[in-house]
C-alpha positions in Angstrom: 0.0 0.0 0.0 1.6 3.3 -1.1 1.6 6.1 1.4 -0.2 9.3 0.6 1.9 12.4 -0.2 2.0 15.0 2.6 1.4 18.6 1.6 3.2 21.1 3.9 2.0 24.7 3.9 4.2 27.7 4.8 2.2 30.9 5.6 2.4 33.9 7.8 1.0 34.0 11.3 0.0 37.2 13.1 0.8 37.2 16.7 -0.9 39.4 19.3 1.6 42.3 18.9 1.1 42.3 15.0 4.7 41.2 14.2 5.0 38.5 11.5 6.0 35.0 12.0 5.8 32.1 9.6 4.2 28.8 10.4 4.6 25.3 8.9 1.6 23.0 8.9 0.2 19.9 7.1 -2.7 20.4 4.8 -6.0 19.4 6.4 -4.7 19.9 9.9 -5.1 23.0 12.1 -2.0 22.1 14.2 1.1 24.1 13.6 4.3 22.0 13.2 6.7 24.9 13.9 7.0 28.7 13.9 9.9 30.7 12.4 10.9 34.4 12.3 11.4 34.3 8.6 9.7 32.9 5.6 13.0 31.5 4.3 13.6 29.6 7.6 10.0 28.1 7.4 10.4 27.2 3.7 13.8 25.5 4.3 12.3 23.5 7.2 9.3 22.4 5.2 11.5 21.3 2.3 13.7 19.3 4.7 10.5 17.5 6.0 9.7 16.6 2.4 13.2 15.3 1.7 13.1 13.2 4.8 9.8 11.6 3.8 11.1 10.8 0.3 7.6 10.0 -0.9 6.7 12.9 -3.2 5.5 15.2 -0.4 5.7 18.9 -1.3 5.4 22.4 0.0 2.8 25.0 -0.8 4.1 28.6 -0.1 1.7 31.4 0.8 2.6 35.1 0.4 2.0 37.9 2.9 -1.6 38.2 1.5 -2.2 34.5 2.2 -2.5 33.6 -1.5 -0.4 30.7 -2.9 2.9 31.8 -4.5 4.7 30.0 -7.4 7.9 28.3 -6.3 
């Protein structure tokens, strides 16, 4: 039985003070895996998760406006 691909999302997270943080989460889940100060850190982490799974998992990157960005 083949495992299903995991889709990791990277998007901004607004904290209470209004500063921007970036979160990594799995599609279909409301649970945040990890929070980062920069988009690049979050993206690099999500890519490493995909590489470790080695099953075709991939990352969806959201811009500051929340819309999906091309990678």
